[in-house]
Structure formats: C-alpha cells, structure tokens
N, C-alpha and C positions, 0 to 999 in steps of 0.2 A: 402810713396812708389812709386818709379817708374816703372812702369807697361812695361814689353817688349812688344814686337808683338805678340808672342809665347805666351808669362805668358797671356796675354792676348785672346788668341788664346781660351785659353785652358782653364780659367776662363769663360769668355763669351761669345766665339762662342757653347761648348759643342766639345768632340770625333765626336759623329755622326749625324752632321746634314749636311751634305753634302747626304749622303747613307742614310738617311731620307724622303732627298730630293723628290728624285725620278731626282735627277740634277746629270748626267753622270760626275765623278769628283771624284775624292777618299775623304777621308774624311776632313777634312778644318782644323781641329787641328793635322796643318806640323810633323814631324816626321824627318824631313830632308830637306835641302836644298835643294834637283832633288825634293823631295816628296811639295817640295812647291812652282817652279816653275811648277810642273805638273798642278797644279790648278789653276796653271796662266794663264794656256797659254787662251789666246783669240783667236778663231775660229769662224767663222760663223757660223750661224745657221739655217738663211733663205734660204735656200736652196729649200725646200720640201713645202715650198710655193705658190702657182704661186697670181700675180695680177688678179686683177678685169678686163676682157674680154668685147667682142666688145656686148656680147650675153647678160650680163646681166646689163649693160648700158642701151642696147631697150627695157631691160621688166622692167627698171625704170622707164624709161620715159613712157612708156604704163601706168605704173601703174599713174606718173604725169597727166596723159591725163586724165582717169577716176577720177580721183578725183579734174579735172578741175569741168570735168563734174557735179561732184555731192554738187560742192561749185561754180557754175554759174561763173569760170571763164574762159576766153574766150585766153588765153595764159598770160605765167608768166615768171616776168626777170631777172636774173641775173648776177651778180658778179663777177669779178673771187674770187676764196676763194674754200672753200672745195664742197660748191654745184655745182657749177663749175664743178669740179673734179667730183664727185661724179658723174653728168648727163650725162658726157662729156667725158673726158679723160683730158679733159685740165686743167693744171697745170702752170696757170701766175699768174700775182702779180696784185697789182692795181695802177692805177697814175692818173692823169691826163686826158692821155686820156682814152676814154672809149673803152674801151672789155666789149662788153656781150651778152651774150645766151640766145634767145626768142624759148620759146618753145612751140607751140601753140596744142590748144588743139585738132586741126585734122591737120597734115600734119607734116612734114617735121621739123625738130628745126632747126635753123640759128644763124648765129652768125657774129656780129659788129664788126672791128678792127681797126687799122689804117695800111693804105696802105703796108707803107713795116712792119708790122708785120705779115701779113699774109701765106710765109714762115713759120714763126717759130710757126708758132699758129695753121696750119693743119701737121703741124710732130706728135702736141699730141693729136688729134683729132683721138677718137677711134672710132665714129660715126659721119652720117649729111657730107652733103658735103656743102652745103651756104653759103658760108661765105664772106659780105658787106666788103666794107674797103672805106674808107673815107683819104684822102689827108687833108694834113695840113690848111687848108683855109677858107675847111668847117663843118658842122653842121652835126658830127654823129648821132645825134637824128634824122636827117632826113628818114636817113639808117633805123633805130629803126621802124617807123612810115612806109616806104614801105615795110617792111618782112610785120609788118600785114596789107596792105593792099594784097599785096598780098597771104594772105590765110586767105582772105575774114574776116576781121576784121577793121570796120571803126567805129565799136563803141563799144560799153558791156565794160564788164570789164579789166585791165590788173593787175595781181598778181605780187606783188615784191616781191622778198626773202629782209628777216629781216636785213641782211647788206647792202644792197644799199644806201648809197651812198645820200646825198640831191639835189647835181646839175645834178642827175639824175632823179631824179620825175621831179622837176622843168624842165630840157630839154623832156623830154619826153611831162608834159603835154604842152607844148608851139608845141611840130611837129607834138602832136595827140589832138587837146585840144575836143577831139568829145569822146577819152576813159575814161574812170573812173577808175581810183588808188585805188588800194586797198590789205589787204598783204595774202602774197604768202605763209602762215606759213602754214592754213591747210593742202597744196600740200607736201609742204617741207618736212616739221613734222611726214607728214602721210605717209610720202618712209621714211625716213633718222630716226627715232625712231626707228623702229623693223631690226633687224637685221639680213640678210640670215644669212645661214651652210657657204657661202665661208667669211663674214666677217667675222663674229663669228675665226673662225679660223686662218685670219691675226691678230685679236686682241689676241689671245691667244699664235700666236709665239710673238704681241707685248711684251707683258708681260712676257713672256717666256726669251729672250732678258734681259727687266731689269730687274731681279729674278737672271738671272747665272749673270751680273755687281754687285750686289748687293754681292753679296757671295763671288769674285773677289775683290768688295773694302775692304768689313772687314775686310779679311787677309793683307789690305794693308796699316789698321791704324796704326800713331805712335803717342806719347803727343809729341805733340807742333804744328800738321798739322793745315794751317789756313782752315775756308771753302770753298778758293779759289781750296787749296791744293786738297779735297777729295771732289768739285764740277767736277774737273780736270779729276780725276783720274776717277772717274764715268759713264762722255761723251763721255771720250776714250773705256772703257770698251764695254759699249752700242751701242760706230761708229764698234767697232771692229770685236761686235757681231753680226753684219748685222742692226744694227738699224740704221732707218734715222730720223735728224730733234730732236737726241739728248739732254732733259733737266736736270736740276739737282738741288737740292737747298739742301744746310744743314747749320744747324742749332743747333750749341754747345752751351751746359748748360743754362745758362739764356735767353740765346736769342729764344729757345727752346719755352720756352709763349709764344713767339708771333709768329700766325699762317704762316705769311709770316716776320719773322726776325725781324734782329736790326742792327744800323749801328755798334754796340759797338763790342769792339774786342773782338773774340773766335780766342781760340783756344782747341784742342781737350786734353782731361787731365784725369789721374789717376781719378776715380768717375765720371767721366764729363756722362752728357747726351749729346748725338750723336743723333740730328733729321733728316731724311730726306725722301726727298722727290723728283721723278724720272722719266720718264720717254721717250717715241722712236716712233718710227712709224716705222710698218714696210706695205709698199704699202702703204701708206697713211693711215693707222687706230694706233690709237693712246693705250699706257701700260698707267697703275696712279700707283703708287707703293709706296709707304712711310711707312718707318720702325722706331722705335726706341730704341735706345741700349746704354748700360753703358761701357766706357770702363772698363772694371775693374770688381770687386766685386760691386753687384749695395745692392745700401742699404736698410734700410724698406721701408721708404717711397717710395723711386724711384720703387720697387714692386708692391709695393701696389696698387700704380696708371698706373701704367703699367696692373696689373692683371686687374684693373675693365676697365679700355678703351678696351680691347681682349673682355670681357666679354659686353660693351658693342656694339661692332662687330658682335658680336658675335644672340645678340638682336634683330641688326636688317637685320641681315639676315633669321636666322627664322620670322620673321612678313613679311617677301618680298615674301606673296603669292599670287598666281596668283588671281587677283580682284582686292585687297587690294591696297585704297589708297595709290597715293605715301609717301603722305605727315606722313600717320600710321605706317611710320616708321622711320620717326626724332622721333613721338611723343612717340615711342614706348625705343627707345634710353632715351631722354632727359627725360625723368617718370624713368627711373631706373637711373639717376642720381640725380635725383633730391629726392629719397629716399635717395642717399650719404651723403645729404649733401652739391651739389653742387648745384650754381644755384642760385637762380628757372630762369627757360626758357636759355636763348642766355649767362646769368652770370657769370662772372667766383669770384673765379675760378667755371674753370664750361666748360661746349663743347659752343664756343662760333662761331658758324658755324655749317652751314647743315651739317647733316651728312652725305650727297651723293651727288652728282651728275653723269647724264645724260653722257654718250661715248661713243663715235665712234669713224671717221676720224676728230672729235674736242676733243681737250682733254677735254673739259664742253660744254654738252647741252643741249638740253631741253628734259624729265623734271627730274627732282631735287627732294631728300630725304630731304624734307624742310617743316617746316609749315603751315599748309592749302593746300598743294598740293594734287586734289582732282585724276589726272586723276589714271586710274587701270594699276596695272602693268599688262601686256601678254606680251607672249612667244616675245623672238627676242629683249626686249627691257634689254639697257645694262649700268648697275651704278658703279661708287666709291662705295664706303665700306669706310667711315672715321673717325669717330667719333673719338672726343679727350680731352684731358681735361686740362686745359691751367691755371695754376698757377705763377698769375704774381710777379717777382722777384725772381723768384725758377726755376722752369722748367710747359716744355709741353710732351704731348705723345701725339703719334699719331700713328693709324696705318690704313694699304690703303690695301686693297683688291678690284678689280674688280671683278662683280657677272654680269651672265649673267640669263637672266628669260628663263628656257625652257616651255613645255606644263606642269611637272611639280611641277615647283616651282624657287628656284633660285639656281643657280650652279660658284662655284669659278673655275674664272681664273688662281689666286693663290691662297694659302691655307694660312692661315693667320697661323705664327710661333703659338705654344701653350706658351708659357716660354721666359719668359726678359733672360734665360741664355742662350737661342739656339733662336736662335731673328730673321731666313733667313726666313723660311717659307719652300714650295713643293709647284712645278709645279699642277698643277688642273690636271682631269682628262674628 
C-alpha cells in the first residue's frame, strides 16, 4: 500500500512528538494545510548566542603558553584551519602559499602571509598585531625564522599542529636549522579537548538547529524521493534556521547497512528504512545527529534492531562517568551487542565502527569512544554517542546524539528518541 505524507506522519512520527520534544512548534501530525505550513516555517534561531570574543582567544593563547612551558616547547606553528580560528579568529584557507601563525612561549603571536593577503587576514584577526608578509619571489619560511629570532628563540623546539603539511616542515627545517621540530598536540589538544561554557552553548545551539531541521524534513518525506532530495531539504532547513556549513547524508533501505552509504539506486518507499546523518556549524562549532526511521509501519525486525541500538546508546551514556577511560564506553556497548549475538568485535552483523568521536570546532576530534583509548573522561569533553547495528544486504540502524561532560557526568545536547514510532527526540537542558 502506498503511504501519503500525512499517513506517514501519523503512523511513523506520532501526534505528540513536537510537544514532547521541547521544540517550539505545533504537533507534527498536521491536521490542516495551514497547520502544516506553520510547522514548516523556518526562521533563524541563532540570534541568542554570541561568537567567541578576543578576551577568550587571549585566554586560550595564555593557556597554550603555559602548556608549552610544561611540555618544553618554545613555540608552536599553526596553518589555516580550526586551530588557527580557535586561537586567533583568522578564518583562512590552505593553498601553496604559506599563511601561518606562530605562538611563542613568551610574547605576542605573529602571522606570516603573502603581501597581497595582509589586508584580508587582518580583517578577521581577533588578537595580535604582528603580521609579516612575503612577496611571490621570497621565501616565507625566512619570515617564520625572523619571528622566532625576534622572540628570543635561536634554538630549542617548535611544535607543529598535527595537520601541518610536509612542505612547511621541510621549509622550516631549512630556514631555521638549529630549531628542533616536534608535535604541538600536547598543547592544542590540551586546550581544545576541554570546552568552555561558551563553546558548549554554541554547540547546543548548533544541535538545536539540526534537530529542528530534522522535524521539518520528517514532515516533508514522500514516496519516490531520492537521497539527493532528502539531503537538499535538510541542508536548506539547517541554513534557514541559521546553521552554517550545513551537511547531510541520507541512506535508504539496504544502503543504510553501509555506514557511509552505497552507489545503488535508492528511493523512499513504504516500509523502507531512512537513515540520516546531518550537522552544521554555529559560530564555528559543530552539531552531529543521526536518526533512523521507517517510512510507514516498521516490521518486527526493524523494531527489534532499532530498540537494540537505542539501548546501546543508553549504555554508552551511563558508562561515560568522570574518570572512566574513554575506551571503556566502546567496550561496554560492544559487550552488550555481543551478548545479543552480534559481532564479535567489529564484525557484522554488528557495530562495525567506534561508538563515538570527539567533537567541537571539527566534526571529528580527539579523543574517541574506541577500544584501547585510555584518556580519562573529564569535564568539558564533548563526544558523539552513535552506536549502530548493520546487517549487510538488509538494513542498518544508527542513532547519534552528542554529549558533553559535566562535573557530575555526561549530559545530552539532544535527548535521543525513545521509540521508532517517535524518532525525533528532544532538546537537552
């Protein structure tokens, strides 16, 4: 039997989801066209949060300098990307032309950039004044060496952020041969792994955007839609709600059994699985939410697997106590699934990927909920909680909500749904 959109909403989502979710909208099961339009209204919800300011960036630099002293680094060097944005506010891109930030253990930070890029770089700088430029015929690494010398660094050790490219390493070795090169990870991870209250507020808002967008998409699903149709609807919804750099993935039917999808032809069909994995940024901070639902009435097997995944997600949440090694969260979930006959380990049918990853300005950050990870959980850490069960040739289920660690333990950014019949979930508190 073909399901209309209204029939799907009544059967698959339930009449009271929006009210229970804490989202400011009427019930999803629309009773009239005017109600449906009201639910569909997409207005920005991000005006109540502020971006990271200069004072916070200066505090981050000061912490980095304390960590440099602790780890015997004289300076760190960072290329464009989230780390540069984190410390300086500079939102730049990578090319064959070097733009880099040097943060010394003592003194003011400095930026190296092409001469013609200086005005644009300065526009986005939140902190610092020292910008050293180079022209096309010049060696930019000489400018880096000059900064080190001016900060009293004639030898010692420079830490490189872990995504720095090899040509930068090579150029620095040649321009400053007396300087030893090491990893800046103890500094950058020591700062970025522990989110402030402001960072958590920005992540909470990004997750709100994504959850509201799911609500919009769920009411717009129709028989015959392709993954691209669903993705386009989700990206548009997140953007309209105020999310930046919105992304989405939609896996339909058998393709849901493969965590990152399949090239096979997929369309929404009655009784078919719809697995979505979506997110966006708000002022540079990420959301990441996965939902799995059935278009129409779930069968017994779909209900069973969905419930097992949801229980695995709850086990992960309850295991994530302060001081617990992060890997133990993955171990607890995997042990539960193995008790049901899945696996063993990462084998399928079963959970073929880690239980979760760190998240913040990047969608994937250290550390992870993965076997063998010994880093103890501590306040300020943020993770995805996303166990899944995948049955090749049939379907897969993944539920993903992000958590942040408080002094008392984990808290949800978004609260997972409790039933496959009400697959939206709600906002955290």
